[in-house]
C-alpha positions, 0 to 999 in steps of 0.5 A: 535625330541625335547622331554619334560624333565622328571623332576619336574617343581614345579607346586605348587600342590602335593599329597594332592591337589584335582581335584577341587584345580587344576581347581580353576580359570580355565574357561572351558566354551565351552570345550568338554572332553571325560572321559572313565569310568567317572562315577565311582571312579576317573573318577566320580571325574574327571567329577565333576571337569571338569563340575564345571569349565564349560566343557561339558563331554561325558562319554563312559560307558560299563554300560550306565544305571549305568553311568546315575544313578551315574551322575544323577543331574550333569549338562552338561554330556552325556553318551555313550555306549562303551566297551573298550574290544570290538573293534567293540564297540569302532568303534561304539562309535567313529562313533556316536560321529564323526557324531555330528560334534563336536571337542574334547578339552580333552580326558582322558583315565581313565577306566581300569581293574586291576589284574583280573584272566586270561581273554580272550576277542575278538580273545583270547587277554589278557583282561588287555592289551586289555581293558587298552591299545588297546581299548584306542589306537583304541578310540583315533585313531578313534576320531582323526578327532575330536581331531586334529582340536582343538589341544586337550590334551590326558591323558593316566591314567597309574599307578606306576604298570608299574614298575612291567613289561615292554612290554612282546614283545614275548608274549604280550597276556600272552599265557604262564605263566599268572601273573595278576600283571605282566600283569597289569604292562605291560598294564600300561607300554603300557599306558605310551608308548602310550602317548610318541608316540602320543605326537610325532605324534600329536605335529605338530597338536597342540595335546599333550599327557601325562601319569600319576600315580594318586596315591594309591586310593581304588576304584572299580578298586580293585574289582578283588582282594580278601579281604585277598590279600588286607590285606596281601598287607597292604592296609586294615585291617581285617574289610576292613578299609584302613590303613593309612601307605599304603598312600592312597589318597581320590578319589578327590585327586586321580583325581587331576593329570589327571585333571591337565594334561588335563587343566593346563596352566603350561603344555602348550608347553609340552608333552610326559611325565609321571606325578605324584602328579600334577607335572612331575615325575622324572625318577625312581631310583634304589630303590624299592619305585616305585616312578618316571617312569621306562626307559622302559616306556619312551623309544621312540623306544619301544613307536614306536614299540608298536604303530606299534603293536597296529595298526597291532592288531586293524587295526586302525592308524590315522597317516598311510600314 
């Protein structure tokens, strides 16, 4: 099995590039994208960039009315109902989409939750692992009949938070010793491993998958964090203003890497790699700056193991023989 080398390719873009920058000159007319959470934060800027280049964007949303309001006036966008923490809702959205007979060119698994208090969903599953990983796993597998024909790209939005934790194989649902940041880290590692194995399974169909760290951006993703904690982390001051030393990007800059992953011809023929700042990331070093990708997130054996576990938990596997 050949894999793409996890090393920079010199894209010419960087941390300050915006989503509009990376689609400049790219014609997406006639292309269809699905962007989960494409009505808020990075998702909204992703939807804006894709539609500006001519794509039609389907935005699955847990709060369809809020999505309709946020996307009002934007052309070539439609909203669907989807709660990623509810596998029945995932199935319903996928069935409704497949009934339209359309094919998909890009899937951007953008929606997610971060560092929430211990929360149980479905059959008592941990909410971050379920929402960020299992819901997207099930969605892509159920949409596979529309993904495969067009040789789509699937983009899994991870985070440098994957440095916090690998997969907790003996307790993925954190029934013992819940830690909100480590649980977030596990979910973000799962996002990377998902792309690794999907790329392996999908490449013979022309489907390639990527994962990425969008950068640090203050968005509604932080809704579960008290102000005092964000001050202590050095993200904001006492008045709630972002602190520049924290290195935050704007939402337009934060959306750039996922838009680049989905659309850039520079990635043709590549896949299964983790990206940051609109380029392929380097393997993480031994330091603590949390740049690059940890080996536990790109290990093909762990990726295969997670896929099998996800198929068992969700009852869905488009590649089952």
